[in-house]
C-alpha positions in Angstrom: -0.1 -0.1 -0.2 2.8 2.5 1.2 4.7 1.4 -2.2 1.4 2.8 -4.3 1.2 5.9 -2.1 4.6 6.8 -2.8 3.6 5.9 -6.5 0.9 8.4 -6.5 3.1 10.8 -4.7 5.9 11.0 -7.5 3.6 11.2 -9.9 1.4 14.2 -9.0 4.8 15.5 -8.6 5.4 15.0 -11.9 2.4 16.3 -13.0 2.5 19.3 -11.2 6.8 20.0 -11.2 7.1 18.5 -14.9 4.4 18.9 -17.0 2.6 22.3 -15.2 6.0 23.6 -15.7 6.4 22.5 -19.6 3.0 23.9 -20.5 4.1 27.3 -19.7 7.0 27.0 -22.1 8.0 29.7 -24.4 8.4 26.9 -26.3 6.0 23.9 -27.2 7.2 20.5 -26.9 9.0 18.6 -29.8 7.5 15.6 -30.8 7.0 13.5 -33.5 4.1 12.0 -33.6 2.9 9.1 -35.7 -0.3 9.3 -35.9 -1.9 9.4 -39.0 -5.3 9.1 -41.2 -6.3 7.3 -44.4 -9.5 6.8 -46.0 -10.3 3.4 -46.9 -13.2 2.0 -49.3 -13.6 -1.7 -50.5 -17.8 -1.9 -50.0 -20.0 -2.3 -47.6 -18.7 0.6 -44.3 -20.1 -1.7 -41.6 -18.4 -5.3 -41.7 -14.6 -2.8 -42.9 -15.1 -0.6 -40.0 -15.4 -3.4 -37.4 -12.4 -4.7 -38.6 -10.4 -1.9 -38.9 -11.3 -1.3 -35.6 -9.9 -4.5 -34.7 -6.7 -4.1 -35.9 -3.4 -3.3 -33.8 -2.7 0.1 -33.5 -6.1 1.3 -34.9 -6.9 4.1 -32.8 -10.2 5.0 -34.5 -12.7 4.2 -37.7 -15.3 6.4 -38.9 -17.6 5.1 -41.7 -18.3 8.0 -44.0 -18.8 8.7 -47.3 -16.1 10.3 -50.1 -14.4 11.2 -53.7 -18.3 12.5 -54.6 -20.2 15.7 -56.1 -22.8 17.7 -57.2 -25.2 15.4 -54.7 -25.4 15.4 -51.3 -23.5 13.1 -48.8 -26.2 11.4 -47.0 -27.1 7.3 -47.3 -30.1 8.2 -48.6 -29.1 10.0 -51.2 -26.1 8.1 -52.6 -28.7 4.8 -52.6 -31.0 6.5 -55.0 -31.2 3.8 -58.2 -30.8 7.0 -60.2 -26.7 7.5 -58.2 -26.5 3.6 -58.7 -23.9 4.0 -61.4 -23.3 7.7 -61.1 -19.4 8.3 -61.5 -19.7 11.4 -59.0 -21.6 9.3 -56.3 -20.2 9.1 -53.2 -18.4 6.1 -51.5 -19.2 4.1 -48.6 -15.6 4.5 -47.3 -13.7 4.3 -43.4 -11.8 6.6 -42.2 -9.0 5.3 -40.3 -7.1 7.0 -37.5 -4.1 4.8 -36.3 -0.2 4.4 -35.3 2.3 3.6 -37.3 4.6 3.1 -34.4 3.0 -0.2 -33.2 0.9 -0.7 -37.2 2.8 0.7 -40.6 0.7 2.1 -43.3 2.4 -1.5 -45.4 0.3 -3.9 -42.7 -2.6 -1.5 -43.3 -2.5 -1.4 -47.1 -1.8 -5.6 -47.0 -4.9 -6.0 -44.6 -6.7 -3.9 -47.1 -5.9 -5.3 -49.9 -6.4 -9.0 -48.5 -9.9 -8.1 -46.8 -11.7 -7.4 -50.5 -12.0 -8.3 -53.9 -10.1 -5.0 -55.5 -10.5 -6.5 -59.2 -14.5 -5.9 -59.1 -15.0 -3.0 -60.5 -17.7 -0.7 -58.4 -19.5 -3.7 -56.6 -18.1 -6.2 -54.0 -20.4 -9.4 -53.9 -24.0 -8.8 -54.3 -23.5 -5.1 -53.5 -23.8 -3.5 -56.6 -22.7 0.3 -58.0 -20.4 3.1 -57.9 -20.6 3.1 -54.0 -19.4 -0.1 -53.5 -16.5 0.8 -55.6 -12.8 0.4 -54.0 -10.7 3.3 -53.2 -7.2 4.5 -51.4 -7.9 7.9 -50.7 -4.0 9.4 -49.2 -3.6 12.1 -47.0 0.4 12.2 -47.6 3.3 11.5 -50.5 4.8 8.4 -48.4 1.1 6.8 -48.6 0.4 7.3 -52.0 4.2 5.5 -52.8 3.6 2.8 -50.6 0.0 2.2 -51.5 2.0 1.7 -54.9 4.3 0.0 -53.6 1.3 -2.6 -52.4 -0.9 -2.2 -55.3 1.7 -3.9 -57.7 2.5 -6.8 -55.2 -0.7 -7.7 -54.9 -1.3 -7.4 -58.3 1.3 -10.4 -58.8 -0.1 -12.2 -56.7 -3.8 -11.9 -58.3 -2.0 -13.0 -61.7 -0.7 -15.8 -60.8 -4.3 -17.4 -59.2 -5.7 -16.2 -62.3 -7.4 -13.3 -60.9 -8.0 -10.1 -63.4 -6.7 -6.5 -63.3 -6.8 -4.3 -59.4 -9.1 -1.5 -60.2 -8.4 0.3 -57.1 -8.6 3.9 -57.4 -6.1 5.3 -55.7 -6.9 9.5 -55.2 -5.4 12.2 -52.6 -7.7 13.2 -49.5 -10.1 15.8 -50.6 -13.4 15.4 -48.5 -14.7 13.0 -46.0 -18.3 13.2 -44.5 -18.7 11.0 -41.1 -21.7 9.0 -41.8 -25.0 8.8 -39.8 -25.1 8.3 -36.2 -26.9 4.5 -37.3 -24.1 3.3 -39.5 -21.2 3.7 -36.4 -20.3 0.9 -34.7 -22.9 -0.4 -36.5 -22.1 -4.6 -36.8 -21.8 -3.9 -32.6 -24.6 -2.5 -31.9 -26.0 -5.4 -34.4 -24.2 -8.7 -34.1 -26.1 -10.2 -36.9 -26.3 -7.5 -38.4 -24.9 -7.6 -42.5 -20.7 -8.4 -42.9 -20.0 -10.3 -45.7 -16.5 -11.6 -46.3 -15.5 -10.8 -50.3 -11.9 -11.2 -49.8 -10.4 -13.1 -52.4 -8.1 -15.5 -49.8 -5.5 -14.8 -51.7 -2.7 -13.1 -49.1 0.4 -11.6 -49.0 3.5 -13.6 -47.8 4.2 -13.0 -44.3 6.5 -10.4 -43.3 8.5 -9.7 -40.4 7.4 -8.5 -37.6 9.4 -5.8 -35.0 10.6 -8.1 -32.6 8.7 -8.9 -29.5 10.9 -7.8 -27.0 11.7 -10.0 -23.6 11.3 -7.7 -20.6 11.5 -9.9 -18.1 14.4 -7.6 -16.9 12.5 -4.6 -16.8 9.8 -6.1 -14.4 12.3 -5.6 -11.5 13.9 -2.0 -10.2 13.7 1.5 -11.9 14.2 2.1 -15.8 14.0 4.5 -18.1 12.5 3.7 -21.4 12.7 5.0 -24.8 10.0 4.9 -26.9 11.2 4.8 -30.2 10.1 5.2 -34.1 10.6 2.3 -36.4 11.4 4.8 -39.0 13.5 8.3 -38.1 13.0 10.5 -35.7 15.0 14.5 -35.1 13.2 14.7 -31.7 14.8 11.5 -31.0 18.7 12.1 -32.2 18.8 15.7 -30.6 17.5 14.2 -27.1 20.2 11.4 -27.5 22.9 13.7 -28.7 21.8 16.8 -26.2 21.3 14.3 -23.2 21.5 10.8 -23.4 24.8 10.8 -24.8 25.7 12.3 -21.1 24.3 10.2 -19.5 25.8 7.3 -17.2 24.1 7.5 -14.3 22.9 4.1 -12.3 19.1 3.9 -13.7 19.5 2.0 -17.1 18.5 3.1 -20.1 17.0 0.7 -22.5 15.4 1.4 -26.0 11.6 0.1 -27.5 9.3 0.6 -30.4 6.1 0.9 -28.9 4.9 -2.5 -30.6 8.0 -3.8 -27.9 6.3 -3.5 -24.5 4.2 -6.9 -23.8 4.6 -7.1 -19.6 4.9 -3.8 -18.7 2.2 -1.6 -17.9 2.4 1.2 -19.5 -0.4 4.4 -19.6 1.0 7.0 -21.7 -0.2 7.0 -25.1 2.7 5.4 -28.0 2.1 7.8 -30.8 4.3 10.8 -30.4 8.7 10.3 -30.2 10.7 10.2 -28.2 8.6 9.5 -25.3 9.6 8.5 -22.5 9.1 6.3 -19.4 10.4 5.9 -15.5 9.4 2.5 -15.3 9.2 1.1 -11.5 9.4 -2.7 -10.9 7.2 -3.1 -14.5 4.7 -0.2 -14.2 4.9 3.2 -15.6 5.6 6.2 -12.6 5.4 8.7 -15.0 5.3 9.1 -18.7 6.6 12.6 -20.6 5.4 13.0 -24.7 8.5 14.4 -26.9 11.7 16.0 -26.3 13.3 16.9 -22.5 16.3 19.6 -22.2 18.7 18.1 -20.5 17.6 20.4 -17.3 13.8 18.6 -17.3 15.1 15.6 -18.1 17.2 15.4 -14.8 14.9 16.8 -12.9 12.2 14.6 -13.6 14.9 11.6 -13.1 15.9 13.2 -9.2 12.4 13.1 -8.1 12.3 9.1 -9.7 15.5 8.5 -8.2 15.1 10.5 -4.6 11.7 11.4 -4.3 10.6 13.8 -1.3 14.2 13.3 0.6 16.9 15.5 1.6 19.2 14.7 -1.4 16.3 15.7 -3.8 15.7 19.2 -1.5 20.0 19.4 -1.2 20.2 19.1 -5.9 17.2 20.8 -6.8 16.3 23.4 -4.4 19.8 24.3 -3.3 19.8 23.5 0.2 22.6 22.3 2.3 23.6 19.3 3.8 23.5 19.0 7.3 27.3 19.2 8.9 28.2 15.6 9.4 26.0 14.3 7.8 25.9 10.0 7.3 27.0 10.1 3.5 29.7 13.0 4.5 31.1 9.5 7.2 30.9 7.0 5.0 32.4 9.4 1.8 35.7 10.7 3.8 37.7 8.2 3.9 36.9 5.9 1.3 39.5 4.2 -0.9 41.1 6.2 -4.3 38.4 6.7 -6.4 36.3 9.2 -8.4 33.1 11.0 -6.6 30.2 11.3 -9.5 27.3 13.4 -9.9 24.6 11.0 -8.4 21.5 12.1 -10.9 23.9 11.6 -14.0 26.8 9.5 -13.1 29.1 11.7 -14.5 32.5 12.4 -12.8 32.8 15.7 -10.7 35.4 14.9 -8.1 38.5 12.7 -7.4 40.0 12.0 -3.9 43.4 12.8 -4.9 41.8 16.2 -4.8 40.0 15.8 -0.9 41.3 17.0 2.2 40.4 17.4 5.4 38.7 20.7 6.5 37.3 20.1 9.2 34.5 21.5 8.6 31.6 18.2 7.9 31.6 19.4 4.3 34.0 17.1 1.8 35.8 19.2 0.9 38.6 19.2 -2.8 41.3 21.3 -3.9 39.4 21.3 -7.4 36.9 19.9 -9.5 37.6 17.2 -12.1 38.4 19.4 -15.5 35.0 20.4 -17.5 32.9 18.5 -14.7 31.6 21.4 -13.0 30.2 25.5 -13.7 30.5 28.5 -11.5 27.2 30.5 -10.7 27.0 33.6 -8.1 25.5 33.4 -5.1 23.9 36.2 -3.0 21.4 34.5 -0.7 21.2 35.1 2.4 22.7 38.3 3.0 25.8 36.6 1.6 28.2 36.9 -1.7 28.7 33.1 -2.1 30.1 31.2 -5.1 28.0 28.7 -6.1 28.9 25.5 -7.7 26.6 23.1 -10.1 27.1 19.9 -12.2 27.6 20.9 -15.9 25.9 17.3 -16.8 22.4 17.6 -14.8 22.7 20.9 -13.1 22.2 20.3 -9.8 23.6 21.8 -7.0 27.0 20.2 -5.3 28.3 23.6 -2.9 29.7 26.5 -2.8 33.4 27.7 -3.1 36.0 29.0 -1.2 39.3 30.8 -1.3 40.6 29.4 2.2 42.1 26.2 0.8 45.1 25.1 2.2 48.6 26.3 0.3 46.2 29.4 -1.2 44.0 26.7 -3.0 40.3 26.9 -3.5 38.5 25.3 -1.1 35.3 23.2 -2.8 32.8 22.2 0.2 30.4 19.9 -1.3 27.2 18.4 -0.1 28.0 14.8 0.3 24.0 13.3 -0.5 24.5 14.3 -3.5 27.4 11.9 -4.9 28.4 8.5 -4.9 31.5 6.5 -4.9 33.2 5.3 -7.6 36.5 3.1 -6.9 39.6 3.6 -9.4 40.0 0.6 -11.5 43.3 -0.9 -11.3 
């Protein structure tokens, strides 16, 4: 029960400290959306809508009318006898909204061709008329290119099976009119309703699906999951180059496609990349869609690691360790090695530059080159120089000019450090 309460508390913190701040930032979140729409006609839209909705990765399927003009886009109008062979008649179609991270356009169009007989002109089975024509209405050039490729591949398969020419029309989408309410989810509302199968039975060769990952190791402990697309994502590359390439912290990072999250309890939608999931014991604690700056990432990671602890307050709220705290007692006499940033894992100070200042805080005469940066601190009526981690931007302590032999004294909080023994 306490673990669940802790997760709720962490989630609420993230909602406030991260999401709220992001929403009010000057720049909008940057993400690559993998949601697309395509409009498909393959005869009666009742069964087609039902079948599309059953596909993994399909977000929504809506019955409607498209590719017509000169008459009203209503069921009553398009079914009139005078419009049965009207070349300007609207086609019964389904607008499919899908997540290409899970079902690619290629996979969707292969299913489309397999689900009806594309060699039938203005008919499917006993449904005869222009409203039943086979048609693909694409939303972008990439969809068109894929459709042309699938068209040719399926024609070869049909020809081998002694079927005729494919008559499916391929056009850009210019209009879509949602069908009347009673047509939506018709088969679900009328389970014994009309839902014929007019497919040819000709199937594409089995294509390789994204490898299903074994996520057993992610079901214990804390992990950072980065959801990537199957193709290119500029914001994913930016996140890697600006943040992840410098991360060497103790919480492991794992990369997954949206289709590879089996066995994990993920609550965030997966239609945008990058999506960053903070996972504990196989369940999402917090997720963020889109690009995170390094500062935003490390603050979220910091709370995920530390919770509402003194170490978090030191790192992100500029608090100070108590003198002679337990971490100080642990770290003051370590063997030869390096102190690293607890959040990012970046090396900060070397034991060879440590000395006992008798102040109750760890003291060093110098940092590792490039590990820290300085900031003027006039808080509490004092003039000091603050020391912060270059990678994670956490507060480390202050530097004073009273070190041994004229050297500076870096007065550092032990709670935000970890120690790594030097390899022989």
